[in-house]
C-alpha positions in Angstrom: -13.2 -58.3 0.2 -12.2 -59.7 -3.2 -15.3 -58.1 -4.8 -14.4 -54.7 -3.3 -10.9 -55.0 -4.5 -12.1 -55.8 -8.0 -14.4 -52.8 -8.0 -11.6 -50.5 -6.9 -9.4 -51.9 -9.7 -12.1 -51.1 -12.2 -12.3 -47.5 -10.9 -8.5 -47.0 -11.1 -8.5 -48.5 -14.6 -11.2 -46.0 -15.7 -9.1 -43.1 -14.4 -6.0 -44.4 -16.1 -7.8 -44.8 -19.4 -9.1 -41.2 -19.2 -5.6 -39.9 -18.4 -4.2 -41.9 -21.4 -6.8 -40.5 -23.7 -6.2 -36.9 -22.6 -2.4 -37.4 -23.0 -2.5 -38.9 -26.5 -5.6 -37.4 -28.1 -4.9 -35.3 -31.2 -8.5 -34.6 -32.4 -11.2 -32.2 -31.3 -12.3 -31.9 -27.7 -15.8 -33.2 -28.8 -14.1 -36.4 -30.0 -12.2 -36.6 -26.7 -15.2 -36.2 -24.5 -17.1 -38.9 -26.4 -14.2 -41.3 -25.9 -14.1 -40.5 -22.2 -17.8 -41.0 -21.7 -17.6 -44.4 -23.4 -15.3 -45.8 -20.7 -17.1 -44.4 -17.6 -19.9 -47.1 -17.3 -17.4 -49.9 -17.2 -16.2 -48.7 -13.7 -19.7 -49.1 -12.1 -20.8 -52.2 -10.3 -23.7 -52.9 -12.6 -21.8 -51.8 -15.8 -24.1 -53.6 -18.2 -27.0 -51.5 -16.9 -25.0 -48.2 -16.6 -25.1 -45.3 -19.1 -23.1 -42.1 -18.8 -23.4 -38.5 -20.1 -21.1 -35.5 -20.0 -22.7 -32.1 -20.5 -20.7 -29.0 -21.3 -22.6 -25.9 -22.2 -24.9 -26.8 -25.1 -23.0 -30.0 -25.9 -23.8 -33.5 -24.6 -21.9 -36.7 -25.0 -23.6 -39.9 -23.9 -23.6 -43.7 -24.1 -27.4 -44.0 -23.8 -30.7 -42.4 -22.7 -29.7 -41.0 -19.3 -33.0 -39.1 -18.9 -35.0 -42.3 -18.8 -32.8 -43.9 -16.1 -34.4 -45.3 -12.9 -31.6 -43.9 -10.8 -29.1 -41.2 -11.4 -25.8 -40.1 -9.9 -24.1 -36.8 -10.9 -21.3 -34.4 -10.3 -20.9 -30.8 -11.4 -18.0 -29.8 -13.7 -16.4 -26.4 -12.8 -13.8 -24.4 -14.7 -12.3 -21.1 -13.7 -14.7 -21.0 -10.7 -17.8 -21.4 -12.7 -20.1 -24.4 -13.2 -19.9 -25.3 -16.8 -21.4 -28.7 -17.0 -22.2 -32.0 -15.4 -21.1 -35.7 -15.6 -23.8 -38.2 -14.9 -24.2 -42.0 -14.5 -27.5 -43.8 -14.4 -29.0 -47.3 -14.3 -31.5 -48.1 -17.0 -33.6 -50.4 -14.7 -34.5 -50.7 -11.0 -31.8 -52.4 -9.0 -31.9 -53.8 -5.5 -30.9 -51.1 -3.1 -27.9 -51.7 -0.9 -27.2 -49.9 2.4 -25.8 -47.1 0.3 -28.5 -47.2 -2.4 -28.0 -48.4 -6.0 -24.6 -46.5 -6.2 -21.6 -47.0 -3.9 -19.9 -44.1 -2.1 -16.7 -45.0 -4.0 -18.6 -44.5 -7.2 -19.6 -41.0 -6.2 -16.0 -40.2 -5.4 -14.9 -41.6 -8.8 -17.5 -39.4 -10.5 -16.3 -36.3 -8.5 -12.7 -37.1 -9.6 -13.8 -37.4 -13.3 -15.7 -34.1 -13.0 -12.6 -32.4 -11.5 -10.4 -33.7 -14.3 -12.9 -32.6 -17.0 -13.1 -29.2 -15.4 -9.3 -28.7 -15.7 -9.5 -30.0 -19.3 -12.2 -27.5 -20.2 -10.4 -24.6 -18.5 -7.3 -25.4 -20.6 -9.5 -25.6 -23.8 -11.0 -22.2 -23.0 -7.6 -20.7 -22.3 -6.3 -22.1 -25.6 -9.3 -20.8 -27.5 -8.8 -17.3 -26.0 -5.1 -17.4 -27.0 -6.0 -18.5 -30.5 -8.5 -15.6 -30.8 -6.0 -13.1 -29.4 -3.3 -14.3 -31.9 -5.8 -14.2 -34.8 -6.7 -10.6 -33.8 -3.1 -9.7 -33.6 -2.3 -11.2 -37.0 -5.2 -9.3 -38.5 -3.9 -6.1 -37.0 -0.4 -6.9 -38.3 -1.8 -7.5 -41.8 -3.8 -4.2 -41.7 -0.8 -2.3 -40.6 1.5 -3.8 -43.2 -1.1 -3.3 -45.9 -1.2 0.4 -45.1 2.6 0.6 -45.2 2.8 -1.2 -48.5 0.3 1.2 -50.0 2.5 4.1 -49.0 5.3 3.1 -51.4 3.0 2.7 -54.3 1.5 6.2 -53.6 5.0 7.6 -54.1 5.6 5.7 -57.3 2.4 5.4 -59.4 4.2 3.7 -62.3 4.7 0.7 -60.1 1.1 0.6 -58.8 0.2 -3.1 -58.4 3.8 -4.2 -58.6 4.0 -5.3 -54.9 0.6 -7.0 -55.1 1.7 -9.0 -58.2 5.0 -9.9 -56.6 3.2 -11.1 -53.5 0.9 -13.2 -55.6 3.7 -14.9 -57.5 5.8 -15.3 -54.4 2.9 -17.2 -52.7 2.4 -19.4 -55.7 6.1 -20.2 -55.7 6.0 -20.9 -52.0 3.2 -23.4 -52.5 5.1 -25.2 -55.2 8.1 -25.4 -52.8 6.0 -26.8 -49.9 6.1 -23.8 -47.6 3.8 -24.1 -44.6 0.7 -21.9 -44.3 2.5 -19.7 -41.7 5.5 -19.2 -44.1 3.2 -18.4 -46.9 1.6 -15.7 -44.8 5.0 -14.2 -44.2 5.9 -14.4 -47.9 2.6 -12.7 -48.9 3.1 -9.9 -46.5 6.8 -9.4 -47.3 6.0 -9.4 -51.1 3.2 -6.9 -50.6 5.6 -4.3 -49.0 9.1 -5.3 -50.2 9.5 -1.8 -51.7 8.3 0.1 -48.7 11.8 1.6 -48.3 11.2 3.6 -51.5 9.2 6.1 -49.5 12.7 7.4 -48.5 13.6 8.0 -52.2 12.7 11.3 -53.8 9.6 11.0 -56.0 11.3 12.7 -59.0 13.8 9.9 -59.1 11.2 7.1 -58.7 9.2 8.6 -61.6 12.0 9.7 -63.8 11.1 8.9 -67.5 14.7 8.6 -68.6 17.6 6.4 -67.6 18.9 6.9 -64.1 22.4 8.3 -63.4 24.7 6.1 -61.3 24.2 8.3 -58.3 20.4 8.1 -58.7 20.6 4.3 -59.0 22.7 4.1 -55.9 20.1 6.1 -54.0 17.3 3.8 -55.1 19.4 0.7 -54.1 19.1 2.0 -50.5 15.4 1.1 -50.4 16.1 -2.4 -49.2 18.0 -1.2 -46.1 15.5 1.6 -45.6 12.6 -0.9 -45.7 14.4 -3.1 -43.1 14.8 -0.1 -40.7 11.1 0.7 -41.1 10.0 -2.8 -40.2 12.7 -4.2 -37.9 11.3 -3.0 -34.6 7.7 -4.2 -35.3 7.3 -7.5 -33.4 5.9 -9.7 -36.2 5.4 -13.5 -36.2 7.1 -13.7 -39.6 10.7 -12.6 -40.7 9.2 -9.9 -42.9 11.9 -7.3 -42.2 14.6 -9.7 -43.1 12.9 -10.7 -46.3 12.6 -7.1 -47.3 16.2 -6.5 -46.5 17.3 -9.5 -48.6 15.1 -9.3 -51.6 17.8 -7.8 -53.8 20.6 -10.2 -52.6 21.8 -12.8 -55.0 23.0 -16.4 -54.7 26.5 -15.5 -55.8 26.8 -12.5 -53.5 26.5 -10.0 -56.3 23.3 -8.4 -54.8 22.7 -5.6 -52.3 22.8 -4.2 -49.7 25.0 -6.7 -47.9 26.3 -9.0 -50.6 24.9 -12.1 -48.8 25.0 -15.3 -50.8 23.6 -18.9 -51.0 22.0 -20.6 -48.0 22.8 -17.6 -45.8 19.7 -16.1 -47.4 16.2 -17.1 -46.2 14.3 -19.2 -48.7 11.5 -16.7 -48.5 13.9 -14.0 -49.5 15.1 -16.0 -52.5 11.4 -16.6 -53.5 10.6 -12.9 -53.3 13.8 -12.0 -55.3 12.7 -14.2 -58.2 9.1 -12.9 -58.1 10.3 -9.3 -58.1 12.6 -9.8 -61.1 10.0 -11.6 -63.2 7.3 -9.0 -62.4 9.6 -6.1 -62.9 10.7 -7.2 -66.3 7.2 -7.9 -67.4 5.7 -4.6 -66.2 5.8 -1.2 -67.9 8.2 1.4 -66.5 8.4 5.2 -67.2 11.6 4.7 -69.2 10.6 1.5 -71.1 7.7 -0.8 -72.1 7.3 -4.2 -70.5 9.8 -6.7 -71.8 7.4 -9.6 -71.5 7.3 -13.0 -69.7 9.6 -14.7 -72.2 12.4 -12.3 -71.5 11.8 -12.5 -67.8 11.9 -16.3 -67.8 15.0 -16.3 -70.0 16.7 -14.0 -67.4 16.1 -16.4 -64.5 16.9 -19.4 -66.6 20.2 -18.1 -67.8 21.2 -17.1 -64.3 19.8 -20.2 -62.5 22.0 -21.4 -59.6 24.3 -18.4 -60.1 22.2 -15.3 -59.4 18.8 -17.0 -58.5 18.0 -20.0 -56.4 17.6 -23.0 -58.8 14.6 -24.5 -56.9 12.8 -21.2 -57.1 13.6 -20.8 -60.7 12.4 -24.3 -61.5 9.2 -23.7 -59.6 8.6 -20.4 -61.5 9.2 -22.1 -64.9 6.8 -24.8 -63.9 4.1 -22.3 -63.0 4.3 -20.4 -66.3 5.2 -23.2 -68.7 3.0 -26.0 -67.4 0.4 -24.6 -65.0 -0.6 -21.5 -67.0 0.1 -18.9 -64.3 -0.8 -15.4 -65.2 -1.3 -12.0 -63.5 -3.7 -10.7 -66.1 -3.1 -7.4 -67.9 -0.6 -4.8 -66.7 -1.6 -1.1 -66.6 -0.2 0.8 -69.5 2.7 3.2 -68.7 
């Protein structure tokens, strides 16, 4: 009786260890399965002679040479109604057969329970993999769609060809300096690459005008931020792209447009794109002027640091150009 109780405690301990591993594991499923298979032999009567193996598809996780075992016990692993693998325990040498054979009925029940738990774990892993694939495909479609939209604005205004691309590149570099996550950087890149999408609503003759704009023409161009927001706001994106586009001409002191938002009310991503946009715009050639150069651009953001432009973003930009040698390469001539 005492021996039987001891064996049942070993079996319960095995199941408890497996559940703890599943609940706390943060690595890959391959690492998890190897951990699980390592504790299985301890639950068998002749634990020093026992070896275990978990097979899932083309993968196998074992504690020894199961194929050379003198006796073998197994249970199929099922996930989503399909047999996807097997969990096995074998003894490496001949053992005296009991009434039940070398394995106990309770051990087969334990093996079946482990197989059932592994099946649910695999089903969850497969579902998560499908979800990741679906999300990756959606993200790729989003990027393709936004890339097409971004190109539309530059087709309307050939003098700013490459502007959005360069703004996106600088914005991502600034975001990295400021410690943005990979997900945030994706949003910054996409927002930067189409921040002027609203210019498709502005007449081409104004966009390409080779002389200084009138006040009325300038007010019309200023509407592009709001127009860009309206184009993007109903697209269900995993990043706040529409809001960044809306806010990229807002300023820290509330002097920007279209809504005169200020300070921390602005997304950090918006403040990043705002600085990238100003620096690139001043450096680039325009129909009505030659490029002013990087020195003038950096002087602009330095002189207006913490008033017009976010100080952290300005400092990151100065670091990139002064200490890290950041460059876009040559601008096309106007």
